[in-house]
VEXLOFI-108082 format. One record per residue (C-alpha): x, y, z; residue in three letters. Coordinates in pm, whole numbers, m for minus. Layout:
N
+--------+--------+--------+-----+
!     c1 !     c2 !     c3 ! res !
+--------+--------+--------+-----+
!      X !      Y !      Z ! ALA !
...
+--------+--------+--------+-----+
END
This chain:
188
+--------+--------+--------+-----+
!     c1 !     c2 !     c3 ! res !
+--------+--------+--------+-----+
!  m1760 !   1226 !    412 ! UNK !
!  m1989 !    935 !    327 ! UNK !
!  m1768 !    843 !     29 ! UNK !
!  m1465 !    826 !    260 ! UNK !
!  m1615 !    570 !    495 ! UNK !
!  m1821 !    372 !    242 ! UNK !
!  m1546 !    105 !    204 ! UNK !
!  m1556 !     58 !    582 ! UNK !
!  m1930 !     m8 !    557 ! UNK !
!  m1854 !   m265 !    287 ! UNK !
!  m1573 !   m406 !    507 ! UNK !
!  m1508 !   m740 !    333 ! UNK !
!  m1723 !   m708 !     22 ! UNK !
!  m1499 !   m813 !   m267 ! UNK !
!  m1775 !   m844 !   m526 ! UNK !
!  m1935 !   m560 !   m717 ! UNK !
!  m1787 !   m234 !   m842 ! UNK !
!  m1656 !     88 !   m686 ! UNK !
!  m1630 !    428 !   m848 ! UNK !
!  m1308 !    627 !   m863 ! UNK !
!  m1461 !    875 !   m621 ! UNK !
!  m1518 !    604 !   m359 ! UNK !
!  m1165 !    468 !   m400 ! UNK !
!   m978 !    800 !   m393 ! UNK !
!  m1187 !    949 !   m112 ! UNK !
!  m1110 !    636 !     92 ! UNK !
!   m738 !    679 !     16 ! UNK !
!   m764 !   1042 !    131 ! UNK !
!   m936 !    924 !    451 ! UNK !
!   m657 !    670 !    515 ! UNK !
!   m387 !    935 !    465 ! UNK !
!   m557 !   1190 !    693 ! UNK !
!   m630 !    930 !    963 ! UNK !
!   m272 !    799 !    951 ! UNK !
!   m127 !   1149 !    990 ! UNK !
!   m361 !   1232 !   1279 ! UNK !
!   m291 !    900 !   1453 ! UNK !
!     84 !    944 !   1405 ! UNK !
!     64 !   1285 !   1573 ! UNK !
!   m141 !   1138 !   1859 ! UNK !
!    109 !    851 !   1890 ! UNK !
!    394 !   1102 !   1915 ! UNK !
!    209 !   1318 !   2170 ! UNK !
!    125 !   1020 !   2391 ! UNK !
!    470 !    869 !   2355 ! UNK !
!    333 !    566 !   2175 ! UNK !
!    546 !    622 !   1867 ! UNK !
!    834 !    403 !   1768 ! UNK !
!   1191 !    511 !   1798 ! UNK !
!   1393 !    779 !   1627 ! UNK !
!   1688 !    637 !   1440 ! UNK !
!   1979 !    781 !   1249 ! UNK !
!   2210 !    625 !    996 ! UNK !
!   2520 !    730 !   1190 ! UNK !
!   2680 !    475 !   1421 ! UNK !
!   2869 !    734 !   1624 ! UNK !
!   2713 !    988 !   1855 ! UNK !
!   2832 !   1344 !   1829 ! UNK !
!   2759 !   1559 !   2136 ! UNK !
!   2507 !   1835 !   2074 ! UNK !
!   2345 !   1672 !   1771 ! UNK !
!   2013 !   1495 !   1748 ! UNK !
!   2083 !   1313 !   1426 ! UNK !
!   1773 !   1448 !   1254 ! UNK !
!   1987 !   1639 !   1007 ! UNK !
!   2122 !   1311 !    874 ! UNK !
!   1891 !   1047 !    723 ! UNK !
!   1677 !    999 !   1033 ! UNK !
!   1347 !    819 !   1053 ! UNK !
!   1072 !    754 !   1301 ! UNK !
!    905 !    415 !   1305 ! UNK !
!    527 !    384 !   1346 ! UNK !
!    325 !    397 !   1663 ! UNK !
!     75 !    174 !   1838 ! UNK !
!   m242 !    354 !   1727 ! UNK !
!   m120 !    387 !   1369 ! UNK !
!    m31 !     18 !   1361 ! UNK !
!   m372 !    m88 !   1495 ! UNK !
!   m544 !    137 !   1240 ! UNK !
!   m334 !     m9 !    959 ! UNK !
!   m422 !   m363 !   1061 ! UNK !
!   m791 !   m276 !   1091 ! UNK !
!   m803 !   m127 !    741 ! UNK !
!   m617 !   m398 !    547 ! UNK !
!   m929 !   m591 !    447 ! UNK !
!  m1143 !   m290 !    343 ! UNK !
!   m844 !   m149 !    153 ! UNK !
!   m802 !   m472 !    m43 ! UNK !
!  m1178 !   m498 !    m98 ! UNK !
!  m1212 !   m144 !   m240 ! UNK !
!   m912 !   m206 !   m468 ! UNK !
!  m1070 !   m525 !   m599 ! UNK !
!  m1404 !   m350 !   m656 ! UNK !
!  m1224 !    m63 !   m829 ! UNK !
!  m1054 !   m309 !  m1065 ! UNK !
!  m1393 !   m470 !  m1124 ! UNK !
!  m1526 !   m130 !  m1232 ! UNK !
!  m1260 !   m123 !  m1506 ! UNK !
!  m1370 !   m477 !  m1606 ! UNK !
!  m1051 !   m637 !  m1470 ! UNK !
!  m1014 !   m923 !  m1228 ! UNK !
!   m930 !   m833 !   m869 ! UNK !
!   m628 !  m1062 !   m893 ! UNK !
!   m444 !   m774 !  m1066 ! UNK !
!   m365 !   m629 !   m721 ! UNK !
!   m120 !   m918 !   m677 ! UNK !
!     78 !   m820 !   m989 ! UNK !
!    348 !   m618 !   m803 ! UNK !
!    368 !   m873 !   m522 ! UNK !
!    538 !  m1151 !   m721 ! UNK !
!    842 !   m949 !   m839 ! UNK !
!    870 !   m773 !   m501 ! UNK !
!    880 !  m1100 !   m308 ! UNK !
!   1123 !  m1259 !   m554 ! UNK !
!   1345 !   m951 !   m543 ! UNK !
!   1336 !   m933 !   m164 ! UNK !
!   1431 !  m1300 !   m135 ! UNK !
!   1719 !  m1260 !   m380 ! UNK !
!   1840 !   m939 !   m213 ! UNK !
!   1831 !  m1103 !    127 ! UNK !
!   1999 !  m1420 !     m6 ! UNK !
!   2267 !  m1218 !   m185 ! UNK !
!   2335 !  m1008 !    124 ! UNK !
!   2353 !  m1315 !    347 ! UNK !
!   2579 !  m1490 !     92 ! UNK !
!   2812 !  m1190 !     92 ! UNK !
!   2826 !  m1186 !    472 ! UNK !
!   2880 !  m1562 !    498 ! UNK !
!   3168 !  m1565 !    250 ! UNK !
!   3339 !  m1269 !    415 ! UNK !
!   3319 !  m1062 !     98 ! UNK !
!   3119 !  m1018 !   m217 ! UNK !
!   3123 !  m1338 !   m420 ! UNK !
!   3009 !  m1360 !   m783 ! UNK !
!   2698 !  m1554 !   m679 ! UNK !
!   2605 !  m1301 !   m413 ! UNK !
!   2661 !  m1011 !   m653 ! UNK !
!   2445 !  m1177 !   m919 ! UNK !
!   2166 !  m1242 !   m669 ! UNK !
!   2178 !   m878 !   m559 ! UNK !
!   2163 !   m756 !   m920 ! UNK !
!   1871 !   m982 !  m1015 ! UNK !
!   1695 !   m896 !   m688 ! UNK !
!   1731 !   m526 !   m763 ! UNK !
!   1595 !   m573 !  m1113 ! UNK !
!   1297 !   m769 !   m978 ! UNK !
!   1226 !   m492 !   m727 ! UNK !
!   1230 !   m243 !  m1016 ! UNK !
!    990 !   m462 !  m1215 ! UNK !
!    765 !   m478 !   m907 ! UNK !
!    764 !    m98 !   m894 ! UNK !
!    666 !    m78 !  m1260 ! UNK !
!    389 !   m333 !  m1201 ! UNK !
!    269 !   m120 !   m909 ! UNK !
!    248 !    179 !  m1142 ! UNK !
!     43 !    m28 !  m1387 ! UNK !
!   m207 !   m113 !  m1113 ! UNK !
!   m214 !    255 !  m1009 ! UNK !
!   m304 !    351 !  m1367 ! UNK !
!   m587 !     95 !  m1358 ! UNK !
!   m717 !    263 !  m1042 ! UNK !
!   m718 !    599 !  m1222 ! UNK !
!   m905 !    480 !  m1531 ! UNK !
!  m1273 !    550 !  m1576 ! UNK !
!  m1497 !    249 !  m1521 ! UNK !
!  m1678 !     72 !  m1800 ! UNK !
!  m2010 !    227 !  m1898 ! UNK !
!  m2313 !     20 !  m1819 ! UNK !
!  m2312 !   m321 !  m1657 ! UNK !
!  m2011 !   m548 !  m1693 ! UNK !
!  m1937 !   m902 !  m1573 ! UNK !
!  m1890 !   m775 !  m1216 ! UNK !
!  m2220 !   m593 !  m1176 ! UNK !
!  m2418 !   m282 !  m1265 ! UNK !
!  m2258 !     55 !  m1335 ! UNK !
!  m2211 !    244 !  m1003 ! UNK !
!  m2238 !    575 !  m1192 ! UNK !
!  m2584 !    485 !  m1320 ! UNK !
!  m2792 !    797 !  m1253 ! UNK !
!  m3100 !    580 !  m1211 ! UNK !
!  m2944 !    397 !   m914 ! UNK !
!  m3090 !    478 !   m577 ! UNK !
!  m2819 !    649 !   m367 ! UNK !
!  m2992 !    544 !    m47 ! UNK !
!  m2911 !    184 !   m140 ! UNK !
!  m2546 !    275 !   m204 ! UNK !
!  m2495 !    436 !    136 ! UNK !
!  m2703 !    196 !    344 ! UNK !
+--------+--------+--------+-----+
END
């Protein structure tokens, strides 16, 4: 349990190194907490709204058989906002453990933002012209490709998170797996 909440104790500490165990136990904690908070949101009626992809209502159907979704709730949203900084910090420290700069976490962001802008611009261009123009279609295609590249970059960063850290000290600090390290200092 201590490994799960250790990144919360190091709330905004972006320097140093974090072991895989610390990172993945924190991810497990985030997943469990999000599921529990989503259930509590639903029970208290704090959840978002249920939506379906159909624009017509058919009597006797709920719409959940067709691509339905439920948007987040108040408690889940507050928890997500509260854990943004420790989540970024533990990712940076994890990258430091593999002797990489923490700036690598931004790698997927650039293609995603570019793709989202082009997709939005292409969609708006298609709506404004009353049909799909060549420019709008090209923007949609390039935007889709950039989103794909962003996904691949995200997988690269995920692989970095799975790699074993460098043995011994590196430019970001001492080895967190060092058996001679005092564990009381780690968890204090």
